[in-house]
C-alpha positions in Angstrom: 0.2 -0.2 0.0 1.7 3.1 -1.4 2.1 5.9 1.0 0.3 8.7 -1.3 -2.6 6.5 -0.7 -2.1 6.3 2.9 -2.4 9.6 3.2 -5.1 10.4 0.8 -7.2 7.9 3.0 -6.1 9.9 6.1 -7.4 12.9 5.0 -10.3 11.8 3.6 -11.1 10.2 7.6 -10.2 13.5 9.2 -12.9 15.4 6.6 -15.5 12.8 7.6 -14.7 13.2 11.0 -14.6 17.0 11.3 -17.7 17.0 8.4 -19.5 14.8 11.4 -18.5 17.1 14.4 -20.0 20.2 12.5 -23.2 18.1 11.5 -23.9 17.5 14.7 -23.1 20.7 16.4 -24.7 22.5 13.8 -28.0 20.6 12.8 -31.0 21.6 14.7 -32.4 18.7 16.7 -35.9 18.7 18.4 -35.5 17.7 21.8 -38.6 17.1 24.3 -38.5 17.6 28.0 -41.4 17.0 31.0 -42.1 20.3 33.1 -43.3 19.2 36.9 -45.2 21.6 38.4 -45.6 19.6 41.9 -41.8 19.3 42.2 -38.9 21.3 42.9 -36.4 21.3 39.7 -32.7 19.8 41.1 -29.3 20.6 39.3 -27.0 17.9 39.0 -25.2 17.6 41.9 -29.4 17.0 43.5 -29.4 20.3 44.8 -32.9 22.0 45.1 -32.6 25.1 41.8 -33.0 28.5 44.0 -33.3 31.3 41.3 -36.6 33.2 41.7 -37.9 36.2 40.4 -35.7 36.2 37.6 -36.0 34.9 33.6 -34.7 32.3 32.1 -32.6 33.1 28.4 -31.5 31.0 25.6 -28.0 32.0 24.5 -25.5 29.9 21.7 -27.6 26.8 22.4 -27.6 26.6 26.0 -30.5 28.1 28.7 -29.9 30.2 31.7 -32.1 30.6 34.5 -31.4 33.3 36.1 -32.8 34.6 40.0 -32.8 35.7 43.5 -30.8 33.1 45.8 -32.4 33.1 49.0 -30.6 30.2 50.8 -32.2 29.7 54.0 -33.1 32.9 54.6 -36.9 33.3 54.9 -37.8 37.1 54.6 -38.1 38.1 50.5 -37.0 42.0 50.9 -34.2 40.7 53.5 -30.6 42.8 53.1 -27.5 40.4 52.1 -29.4 38.0 49.2 -27.8 37.2 46.2 -28.2 36.7 42.3 -27.5 33.1 41.4 -27.3 31.9 38.0 -27.7 28.0 36.6 -27.1 26.7 33.2 -28.4 23.9 31.2 -28.1 22.3 27.5 -31.6 20.4 27.6 -33.5 22.1 29.9 -33.1 19.0 32.4 -29.6 19.0 33.5 -28.9 21.8 35.4 -25.6 23.1 36.6 -24.8 25.8 39.4 -23.0 29.0 37.9 -22.1 30.5 41.0 -23.5 34.1 41.8 -23.5 36.8 39.9 -23.1 40.5 41.2 -19.1 41.4 42.0 -19.3 43.3 45.4 -23.0 44.6 45.4 -23.2 47.4 47.9 -24.9 46.9 51.0 -29.0 46.7 50.3 -31.8 44.8 49.2 -31.9 42.6 45.9 -34.8 41.5 43.4 -35.2 40.3 40.1 -32.3 39.9 37.8 -32.7 40.0 34.1 -30.1 39.6 31.8 -30.0 40.2 28.1 -27.5 40.2 25.2 -26.2 43.0 23.7 -24.9 41.7 20.4 -23.5 45.3 19.2 -21.7 45.5 22.4 -21.0 41.9 22.6 -21.9 42.2 26.3 -24.4 41.0 28.2 -26.0 43.0 30.2 -28.3 42.9 33.9 -30.8 45.1 35.1 -32.1 44.4 38.4 -34.1 46.4 42.0 -32.5 47.0 44.7 -33.1 49.2 47.8 -30.4 50.7 49.4 -33.5 51.8 52.0 -36.5 49.8 51.8 -38.1 51.5 49.8 -36.2 53.4 48.0 -36.0 52.1 44.7 -33.3 52.2 42.3 -32.8 50.3 39.2 -28.9 49.0 38.8 -27.0 47.9 35.8 -24.0 45.5 35.4 -22.1 43.6 32.4 -19.9 40.9 31.9 -18.5 39.2 28.9 -20.3 35.9 29.9 -23.7 34.9 30.5 -22.9 33.1 34.5 -20.9 36.6 35.2 -19.2 37.8 37.5 -21.7 41.0 36.4 -19.5 44.3 37.0 -21.6 47.4 38.4 -21.5 50.3 35.7 -24.4 52.2 37.6 -26.3 52.1 40.8 -28.5 54.3 39.1 -29.9 54.2 35.7 -31.6 57.6 34.9 -35.2 56.2 34.7 -38.7 58.7 34.4 -39.7 57.2 38.0 -37.9 58.9 40.8 -37.9 55.8 42.8 -38.1 52.3 40.4 -39.1 48.9 41.9 -40.4 46.2 40.3 -38.7 45.6 36.5 -37.6 43.5 33.9 -36.2 43.6 30.2 -36.7 43.4 26.2 -35.0 43.3 23.7 -37.0 43.6 20.4 -36.6 42.2 17.0 -34.8 45.2 15.5 -31.9 44.9 18.5 -33.8 47.7 20.9 -34.0 47.0 24.2 -36.7 48.6 26.9 -37.0 48.3 30.5 -40.2 47.9 31.8 -40.9 48.8 35.6 -43.0 50.2 38.1 -42.5 53.5 40.0 -43.6 53.4 43.5 -43.6 57.0 43.8 -46.6 57.2 41.2 -48.3 54.9 43.5 -46.5 51.9 41.7 -47.4 53.1 37.9 -46.1 50.7 35.2 -44.6 52.0 32.4 -41.7 51.3 29.6 -38.5 53.2 28.7 -36.5 52.7 25.8 -32.6 51.9 26.1 -29.4 53.3 25.0 -27.6 51.4 22.2 -25.7 49.8 24.8 -28.8 48.9 26.9 -26.9 50.8 30.0 -29.3 53.5 30.6 -32.4 55.0 29.4 -32.8 57.1 26.3 -35.4 59.1 28.4 -38.1 57.9 26.2 -41.1 56.5 27.9 -44.7 55.2 27.2 -47.8 55.7 28.7 -48.9 54.4 32.6 -50.7 51.8 31.9 -51.6 50.7 35.4 -51.4 51.6 38.9 -51.1 49.6 42.1 -49.2 46.4 40.5 -45.8 44.6 40.3 -44.0 41.9 38.5 -44.2 43.4 35.3 -42.7 41.4 31.7 -42.8 42.8 28.2 -42.5 40.4 25.3 -43.9 40.0 21.6 -45.3 37.7 19.4 -45.4 38.5 15.7 -46.4 42.0 15.3 -48.1 42.4 18.7 -46.3 43.6 22.6 -48.0 41.9 25.5 -47.7 43.5 29.6 -48.2 41.2 31.9 -48.3 42.0 35.6 -49.8 41.2 38.6 -51.6 43.5 42.3 -48.9 44.2 44.7 -49.1 41.2 47.1 -46.6 40.6 50.0 -45.3 37.1 48.9 -48.2 36.1 47.3 -49.0 33.0 48.8 -52.5 33.1 47.1 -50.9 33.7 43.7 -51.5 36.8 41.4 -54.1 37.7 39.0 -52.7 38.6 35.4 -53.8 41.3 33.6 -53.0 41.6 29.8 -51.8 44.8 28.2 -51.3 45.1 24.3 -50.4 47.4 22.3 -48.8 47.5 18.1 -45.6 49.1 19.6 -42.8 48.7 22.7 -43.8 52.0 24.2 -47.7 51.9 23.6 -50.0 53.1 23.7 -51.1 50.0 25.7 -55.0 48.9 26.5 -56.8 45.8 27.4 -58.9 46.1 24.5 -57.0 42.5 23.0 -56.7 40.2 25.9 -58.3 39.6 29.3 -57.3 39.0 32.8 -55.7 35.3 32.2 -54.8 34.0 36.0 -58.7 34.7 37.6 -60.6 32.3 39.1 -63.5 31.3 36.3 -66.4 31.0 38.9 -65.0 34.7 40.2 -64.5 36.0 37.0 -68.8 37.2 36.7 -68.2 39.1 39.7 -64.6 40.5 39.8 -64.7 44.2 38.7 -61.4 46.4 38.3 -61.2 49.7 39.5 -60.2 53.2 36.6 -60.0 56.3 37.6 -61.1 55.6 41.0 -64.5 54.4 39.3 -65.9 50.9 39.0 -66.0 49.5 36.2 -66.2 46.1 34.1 -62.6 44.3 33.5 -61.1 42.7 30.6 -62.3 39.3 32.3 -65.7 39.8 32.0 -65.4 39.7 28.1 -66.2 43.6 27.8 -62.4 45.1 25.9 -61.2 48.5 27.9 -60.0 51.1 25.5 -57.2 53.4 26.7 -58.1 56.7 28.0 -55.7 59.5 28.3 -54.7 59.7 32.0 -56.3 56.7 33.2 -55.3 53.0 34.2 -55.8 49.6 35.6 -56.2 48.5 38.7 -57.1 44.8 40.4 -59.4 45.5 43.1 -57.4 43.4 45.7 -61.1 42.4 47.6 -62.3 40.5 44.6 -58.8 39.1 43.3 -59.2 35.6 43.0 -56.4 34.0 41.4 -56.7 30.4 39.4 -53.2 29.3 39.6 -51.4 30.4 43.1 -48.7 31.9 41.4 -46.9 34.7 40.3 -45.2 35.7 37.3 -41.7 36.6 36.7 -40.8 35.9 33.2 -42.2 34.5 29.6 -39.5 32.5 27.4 -39.8 32.5 24.0 -38.1 29.0 23.3 -36.4 28.2 19.7 -39.3 25.9 17.7 -38.4 26.0 14.1 -40.8 28.4 11.9 -43.3 28.7 15.0 -41.9 29.6 19.1 -43.5 28.5 22.1 -44.4 31.0 24.8 -43.9 29.6 28.3 -45.3 32.1 31.4 -42.5 31.2 34.6 -44.3 32.1 38.2 -43.2 31.3 41.4 -45.3 29.4 43.7 -44.7 31.0 47.1 -45.0 29.1 49.9 -45.5 25.9 47.6 -42.2 23.8 49.5 -43.5 21.0 52.0 -39.9 22.1 54.0 -41.3 25.5 54.5 -38.1 27.1 53.1 -38.4 30.1 50.8 -35.4 29.0 48.2 -37.0 25.6 47.7 -40.5 26.8 46.7 -41.7 25.2 43.7 -42.2 27.4 39.9 -44.6 27.0 37.7 -44.2 26.8 34.0 -47.5 27.1 32.0 -47.5 27.0 27.9 -49.3 30.4 26.7 -51.9 29.7 24.2 -53.3 32.0 21.8 -56.2 32.7 19.8 -56.2 33.4 15.7 -56.2 37.4 16.6 -53.6 37.2 19.0 -55.9 36.9 22.4 -53.7 35.0 25.5 -56.4 32.0 26.3 -56.4 31.9 30.6 -53.9 29.9 32.2 -54.5 26.6 33.0 -53.2 24.5 35.9 -51.3 22.0 34.6 -49.4 19.1 36.8 -47.1 17.7 33.9 -46.6 18.5 30.4 -44.4 17.8 27.6 -42.7 20.4 25.5 -40.8 20.4 22.9 -38.1 22.9 21.1 -34.9 23.0 19.0 -31.7 23.2 19.6 -27.8 23.1 17.7 -26.3 21.5 20.7 
């Protein structure tokens, strides 16, 4: 056998190995996993995942779950709480990635939301923190890696709201980023602001106030419609949180409740539930009657008639890669759900969002276990 033949054979084998590796790495694969809403999620070491009030993101073929880590602390507004991240290739095998924020000043921390900026090649995290309760601020930190450490670039973003409370991030299809948050100084008023191209501060451009007396807001897009989900103010929300939905054709609004409804309202109480607008009792979207946006008006859930169907408080809507279509999952914290009573062990509730042809979100369903499929390039 000639040396030339052996050389050619060796080259062909190397090319075959390289092609197989490239094909396996780049070809989209369908994966399915089973979601359980009655069991704690655990990492690969068997420890219960402790990441609440945060988001689930998909970066470069890997899932990242961000949130507040309570440890053994039972007070959700205690000083010293940290942010944690877990990573997974398939939403089943989770690996703890450590704490996120480097050298945070003393205060109360909540709601870590991370996005990637393709222009700067940086991962950007916005979070809520309180040097003193309830002197709210929005902090911003950056990292070269989705698992950090994130270095603080500003302790107080320049927002219209003087005392920002809960907030979360959204990046549109054109790469523009937005921060949706509540302003404690205006009665927990909910609004959206456009961010600078580097995602590190506000542009000073804000939308209409769409609600007051709310918390845990989330902004996402499906097709040409922008959706805002939120809930009423509630201490730890052990009964769960109703979820009114606001829609718009622009990320800055104006948002209204015309297309959608309250998607987490108990069906048996829907006929009697009311909402308050401008201090007057009026029919809410949950009763099937649309509400048009009115200048100077807002939507408020009446706590006296609030009856959540699912005893959970929303924290994020995840868009899973699913070929030509996308699966949207509502992620919520089930406060007070763990049998051992440790807050950091409370379960999360993951529920698929279903939409009508005209874009309305259907009511959330009580689901114990369900399967979800997605496309990956692992």
